[in-house]
VOBA-758343 format. One record per residue (C-alpha): residue number from 1; residue in one letter; x, y, z. Coordinates in pm, 1 decimal, padded with zeros to 6 digits. Layout:
residues N
<atom><num>NUM</num><residu>A</residu><east>X</east><north>Y</north><up>Z</up></atom>
...
***
This chain:
residues 97
<atom><num>1</num><residu>M</residu><east>-01266.9</east><north>00958.8</north><up>01295.3</up></atom>
<atom><num>2</num><residu>A</residu><east>-01486.1</east><north>00910.5</north><up>01612.6</up></atom>
<atom><num>3</num><residu>N</residu><east>-01665.7</east><north>01180.8</north><up>01800.4</up></atom>
<atom><num>4</num><residu>T</residu><east>-01453.9</east><north>01169.4</north><up>02110.5</up></atom>
<atom><num>5</num><residu>P</residu><east>-01327.5</east><north>01524.0</north><up>02235.6</up></atom>
<atom><num>6</num><residu>E</residu><east>-00966.4</east><north>01434.1</north><up>02126.2</up></atom>
<atom><num>7</num><residu>A</residu><east>-01132.2</east><north>01338.7</north><up>01762.9</up></atom>
<atom><num>8</num><residu>K</residu><east>-01253.3</east><north>01682.6</north><up>01752.1</up></atom>
<atom><num>9</num><residu>V</residu><east>-00936.8</east><north>01836.3</north><up>01853.0</up></atom>
<atom><num>10</num><residu>K</residu><east>-00756.2</east><north>01622.0</north><up>01568.9</up></atom>
<atom><num>11</num><residu>T</residu><east>-01024.8</east><north>01744.5</north><up>01323.5</up></atom>
<atom><num>12</num><residu>K</residu><east>-00959.5</east><north>02099.1</north><up>01404.3</up></atom>
<atom><num>13</num><residu>I</residu><east>-00584.8</east><north>02043.6</north><up>01378.2</up></atom>
<atom><num>14</num><residu>K</residu><east>-00624.0</east><north>01886.5</north><up>01038.7</up></atom>
<atom><num>15</num><residu>K</residu><east>-00834.4</east><north>02171.9</north><up>00927.9</up></atom>
<atom><num>16</num><residu>M</residu><east>-00577.3</east><north>02425.6</north><up>01045.7</up></atom>
<atom><num>17</num><residu>L</residu><east>-00295.1</east><north>02237.8</north><up>00881.3</up></atom>
<atom><num>18</num><residu>S</residu><east>-00492.5</east><north>02212.4</north><up>00534.2</up></atom>
<atom><num>19</num><residu>T</residu><east>-00447.2</east><north>02605.7</north><up>00508.9</up></atom>
<atom><num>20</num><residu>Y</residu><east>-00068.0</east><north>02581.2</north><up>00502.6</up></atom>
<atom><num>21</num><residu>D</residu><east>00172.0</east><north>02443.7</north><up>00216.8</up></atom>
<atom><num>22</num><residu>C</residu><east>00321.7</east><north>02145.5</north><up>00432.2</up></atom>
<atom><num>23</num><residu>Y</residu><east>00371.5</east><north>01778.8</north><up>00424.5</up></atom>
<atom><num>24</num><residu>I</residu><east>00147.0</east><north>01591.6</north><up>00688.3</up></atom>
<atom><num>25</num><residu>T</residu><east>00126.2</east><north>01261.5</north><up>00806.8</up></atom>
<atom><num>26</num><residu>M</residu><east>-00064.5</east><north>01077.7</north><up>01072.2</up></atom>
<atom><num>27</num><residu>P</residu><east>00135.5</east><north>00775.3</north><up>01177.7</up></atom>
<atom><num>28</num><residu>I</residu><east>-00021.4</east><north>00458.5</north><up>01329.3</up></atom>
<atom><num>29</num><residu>G</residu><east>00057.7</east><north>00418.7</north><up>01697.6</up></atom>
<atom><num>30</num><residu>T</residu><east>-00035.9</east><north>00044.0</north><up>01720.3</up></atom>
<atom><num>31</num><residu>G</residu><east>00029.3</east><north>-00262.7</north><up>01526.0</up></atom>
<atom><num>32</num><residu>F</residu><east>00285.5</east><north>-00222.2</north><up>01273.8</up></atom>
<atom><num>33</num><residu>G</residu><east>00357.0</east><north>00163.9</north><up>01376.8</up></atom>
<atom><num>34</num><residu>C</residu><east>00547.7</east><north>00300.1</north><up>01639.6</up></atom>
<atom><num>35</num><residu>A</residu><east>00381.5</east><north>00382.8</north><up>01982.3</up></atom>
<atom><num>36</num><residu>G</residu><east>00411.5</east><north>00723.8</north><up>02107.0</up></atom>
<atom><num>37</num><residu>V</residu><east>00490.9</east><north>00893.4</north><up>01813.1</up></atom>
<atom><num>38</num><residu>P</residu><east>00284.7</east><north>01230.8</north><up>01798.0</up></atom>
<atom><num>39</num><residu>D</residu><east>-00041.4</east><north>01230.4</north><up>01612.7</up></atom>
<atom><num>40</num><residu>Y</residu><east>00082.1</east><north>01444.4</north><up>01337.0</up></atom>
<atom><num>41</num><residu>L</residu><east>00413.4</east><north>01486.9</north><up>01175.2</up></atom>
<atom><num>42</num><residu>V</residu><east>00451.3</east><north>01799.1</north><up>00964.7</up></atom>
<atom><num>43</num><residu>C</residu><east>00709.2</east><north>01939.5</north><up>00756.1</up></atom>
<atom><num>44</num><residu>I</residu><east>00665.4</east><north>02291.3</north><up>00683.4</up></atom>
<atom><num>45</num><residu>N</residu><east>00921.2</east><north>02513.4</north><up>00509.7</up></atom>
<atom><num>46</num><residu>G</residu><east>01202.1</east><north>02247.6</north><up>00602.0</up></atom>
<atom><num>47</num><residu>H</residu><east>01119.9</east><north>02250.8</north><up>00957.9</up></atom>
<atom><num>48</num><residu>F</residu><east>00995.1</east><north>01922.9</north><up>01122.6</up></atom>
<atom><num>49</num><residu>L</residu><east>00692.3</east><north>01960.1</north><up>01368.7</up></atom>
<atom><num>50</num><residu>G</residu><east>00544.4</east><north>01692.2</north><up>01589.6</up></atom>
<atom><num>51</num><residu>I</residu><east>00182.7</east><north>01773.8</north><up>01717.5</up></atom>
<atom><num>52</num><residu>E</residu><east>00014.7</east><north>01583.2</north><up>01985.9</up></atom>
<atom><num>53</num><residu>A</residu><east>-00353.5</east><north>01612.5</north><up>02023.1</up></atom>
<atom><num>54</num><residu>K</residu><east>-00505.0</east><north>01595.7</north><up>02364.4</up></atom>
<atom><num>55</num><residu>A</residu><east>-00849.3</east><north>01657.6</north><up>02503.1</up></atom>
<atom><num>56</num><residu>G</residu><east>-00940.8</east><north>01851.9</north><up>02817.6</up></atom>
<atom><num>57</num><residu>K</residu><east>-00652.6</east><north>01806.5</north><up>03086.8</up></atom>
<atom><num>58</num><residu>N</residu><east>-00498.0</east><north>01515.9</north><up>02942.0</up></atom>
<atom><num>59</num><residu>K</residu><east>-00125.9</east><north>01507.6</north><up>02925.0</up></atom>
<atom><num>60</num><residu>P</residu><east>00102.7</east><north>01313.3</north><up>02699.2</up></atom>
<atom><num>61</num><residu>T</residu><east>00237.7</east><north>00962.4</north><up>02816.4</up></atom>
<atom><num>62</num><residu>A</residu><east>00577.8</east><north>00911.7</north><up>02928.0</up></atom>
<atom><num>63</num><residu>L</residu><east>00634.7</east><north>00755.2</north><up>02585.5</up></atom>
<atom><num>64</num><residu>Q</residu><east>00482.9</east><north>01056.5</north><up>02396.8</up></atom>
<atom><num>65</num><residu>D</residu><east>00713.4</east><north>01302.1</north><up>02608.0</up></atom>
<atom><num>66</num><residu>Q</residu><east>01006.8</east><north>01076.7</north><up>02511.2</up></atom>
<atom><num>67</num><residu>H</residu><east>00922.3</east><north>01108.7</north><up>02144.6</up></atom>
<atom><num>68</num><residu>M</residu><east>00874.6</east><north>01467.5</north><up>02160.2</up></atom>
<atom><num>69</num><residu>T</residu><east>01203.8</east><north>01518.9</north><up>02363.2</up></atom>
<atom><num>70</num><residu>N</residu><east>01389.9</east><north>01327.4</north><up>02085.4</up></atom>
<atom><num>71</num><residu>I</residu><east>01249.6</east><north>01532.4</north><up>01815.9</up></atom>
<atom><num>72</num><residu>R</residu><east>01352.9</east><north>01857.4</north><up>01984.5</up></atom>
<atom><num>73</num><residu>R</residu><east>01681.1</east><north>01717.0</north><up>02054.4</up></atom>
<atom><num>74</num><residu>F</residu><east>01739.6</east><north>01682.0</north><up>01701.0</up></atom>
<atom><num>75</num><residu>G</residu><east>01615.3</east><north>02043.2</north><up>01595.0</up></atom>
<atom><num>76</num><residu>G</residu><east>01264.1</east><north>01982.7</north><up>01563.3</up></atom>
<atom><num>77</num><residu>Y</residu><east>00952.6</east><north>02134.1</north><up>01702.4</up></atom>
<atom><num>78</num><residu>T</residu><east>00670.8</east><north>01992.5</north><up>01929.9</up></atom>
<atom><num>79</num><residu>I</residu><east>00345.2</east><north>02103.3</north><up>02067.4</up></atom>
<atom><num>80</num><residu>V</residu><east>00063.5</east><north>01963.7</north><up>02251.0</up></atom>
<atom><num>81</num><residu>V</residu><east>-00263.1</east><north>02093.2</north><up>02152.7</up></atom>
<atom><num>82</num><residu>N</residu><east>-00605.8</east><north>02080.2</north><up>02326.1</up></atom>
<atom><num>83</num><residu>E</residu><east>-00914.6</east><north>02292.2</north><up>02287.8</up></atom>
<atom><num>84</num><residu>D</residu><east>-00778.3</east><north>02572.1</north><up>02468.3</up></atom>
<atom><num>85</num><residu>N</residu><east>-00439.2</east><north>02654.3</north><up>02265.4</up></atom>
<atom><num>86</num><residu>F</residu><east>-00501.4</east><north>02631.3</north><up>01897.3</up></atom>
<atom><num>87</num><residu>D</residu><east>-00382.6</east><north>02997.4</north><up>01881.2</up></atom>
<atom><num>88</num><residu>E</residu><east>-00032.3</east><north>02875.4</north><up>02010.2</up></atom>
<atom><num>89</num><residu>L</residu><east>-00045.5</east><north>02623.9</north><up>01712.9</up></atom>
<atom><num>90</num><residu>E</residu><east>-00141.5</east><north>02897.8</north><up>01479.4</up></atom>
<atom><num>91</num><residu>K</residu><east>00136.7</east><north>03123.2</north><up>01586.4</up></atom>
<atom><num>92</num><residu>L</residu><east>00377.9</east><north>02836.3</north><up>01560.2</up></atom>
<atom><num>93</num><residu>L</residu><east>00272.8</east><north>02746.6</north><up>01204.9</up></atom>
<atom><num>94</num><residu>K</residu><east>00284.0</east><north>03101.1</north><up>01096.0</up></atom>
<atom><num>95</num><residu>D</residu><east>00651.6</east><north>03142.5</north><up>01239.0</up></atom>
<atom><num>96</num><residu>L</residu><east>00777.6</east><north>02832.2</north><up>01064.0</up></atom>
<atom><num>97</num><residu>S</residu><east>00594.7</east><north>02888.5</north><up>00716.8</up></atom>
***
Protein backbone atom coordinates (compact mmCIF):
# COMPACT_ATOMS: atom_id res chain seq x y z
CA MET A 1 0.00 0.00 0.00
CA ALA A 2 1.24 3.50 -0.79
CA ASN A 3 2.32 5.79 2.02
CA THR A 4 -0.38 8.41 1.34
CA PRO A 5 -2.49 9.80 4.19
CA GLU A 6 -5.46 7.69 3.02
CA ALA A 7 -3.28 4.58 2.84
CA LYS A 8 -2.31 5.18 6.48
CA VAL A 9 -6.00 5.34 7.42
CA LYS A 10 -6.64 2.08 5.52
CA THR A 11 -3.72 0.39 7.28
CA LYS A 12 -5.08 1.39 10.69
CA ILE A 13 -8.59 0.20 9.73
CA LYS A 14 -7.20 -3.14 8.56
CA LYS A 15 -5.26 -3.55 11.81
CA MET A 16 -8.39 -2.79 13.85
CA LEU A 17 -10.51 -5.21 11.81
CA SER A 18 -7.92 -7.96 12.30
CA THR A 19 -8.76 -7.99 16.02
CA TYR A 20 -12.35 -9.06 15.28
CA ASP A 21 -13.75 -12.37 14.08
CA CYS A 22 -15.20 -11.16 10.79
CA TYR A 23 -15.10 -11.53 7.02
CA ILE A 24 -13.22 -8.69 5.32
CA THR A 25 -12.69 -7.89 1.66
CA MET A 26 -11.33 -4.87 -0.15
CA PRO A 27 -13.06 -4.69 -3.54
CA ILE A 28 -11.23 -3.25 -6.52
CA GLY A 29 -12.83 0.01 -7.64
CA THR A 30 -11.42 0.11 -11.16
CA GLY A 31 -11.05 -2.14 -14.16
CA PHE A 32 -13.23 -5.19 -13.61
CA GLY A 33 -14.40 -4.00 -10.19
CA CYS A 34 -17.26 -1.70 -9.30
CA ALA A 35 -16.45 1.98 -8.83
CA GLY A 36 -17.69 3.67 -5.69
CA VAL A 37 -17.95 0.57 -3.50
CA PRO A 38 -16.64 1.21 0.05
CA ASP A 39 -12.98 0.38 0.65
CA TYR A 40 -13.83 -2.43 3.07
CA LEU A 41 -16.82 -4.76 2.96
CA VAL A 42 -17.18 -6.54 6.27
CA CYS A 43 -19.53 -9.18 7.63
CA ILE A 44 -19.42 -9.25 11.42
CA ASN A 45 -21.78 -11.40 13.47
CA GLY A 46 -24.27 -11.48 10.59
CA HIS A 47 -24.14 -7.71 10.03
CA PHE A 48 -23.00 -6.17 6.74
CA LEU A 49 -20.72 -3.14 7.08
CA GLY A 50 -19.22 -0.88 4.43
CA ILE A 51 -16.22 1.21 5.51
CA GLU A 52 -14.98 4.10 3.39
CA ALA A 53 -11.53 5.45 4.25
CA LYS A 54 -10.74 9.12 3.77
CA ALA A 55 -7.87 11.35 4.77
CA GLY A 56 -8.22 14.76 6.34
CA LYS A 57 -11.37 16.62 5.34
CA ASN A 58 -11.93 14.55 2.18
CA LYS A 59 -15.54 13.47 1.69
CA PRO A 60 -17.05 10.52 -0.20
CA THR A 61 -17.86 11.11 -3.86
CA ALA A 62 -21.47 11.13 -5.04
CA LEU A 63 -21.03 7.56 -6.31
CA GLN A 64 -19.59 6.42 -2.97
CA ASP A 65 -22.49 8.12 -1.16
CA GLN A 66 -24.95 6.27 -3.41
CA HIS A 67 -23.38 2.90 -2.62
CA MET A 68 -23.45 3.62 1.11
CA THR A 69 -27.08 4.77 0.88
CA ASN A 70 -27.98 1.49 -0.85
CA ILE A 71 -26.16 -0.56 1.80
CA ARG A 72 -28.15 1.19 4.54
CA ARG A 73 -31.37 0.88 2.51
CA PHE A 74 -31.03 -2.89 2.65
CA GLY A 75 -30.25 -3.02 6.37
CA GLY A 76 -26.47 -2.73 6.36
CA TYR A 77 -24.24 -0.27 8.14
CA THR A 78 -21.76 2.22 6.74
CA ILE A 79 -19.13 4.50 8.18
CA VAL A 80 -16.65 6.97 6.72
CA VAL A 81 -13.39 6.79 8.68
CA ASN A 82 -10.57 9.33 8.78
CA GLU A 83 -7.72 10.06 11.17
CA ASP A 84 -10.10 11.67 13.68
CA ASN A 85 -12.83 9.06 14.20
CA PHE A 86 -11.25 5.63 14.69
CA ASP A 87 -13.05 5.55 18.04
CA GLU A 88 -16.41 5.63 16.20
CA LEU A 89 -15.36 2.63 14.11
CA GLU A 90 -14.20 0.78 17.23
CA LYS A 91 -17.55 1.43 18.95
CA LEU A 92 -19.51 0.28 15.88
CA LEU A 93 -17.46 -2.92 15.60
CA LYS A 94 -17.98 -3.67 19.30
CA ASP A 95 -21.73 -3.02 18.97
CA LEU A 96 -22.01 -5.34 15.96
CA SER A 97 -19.85 -8.17 17.31
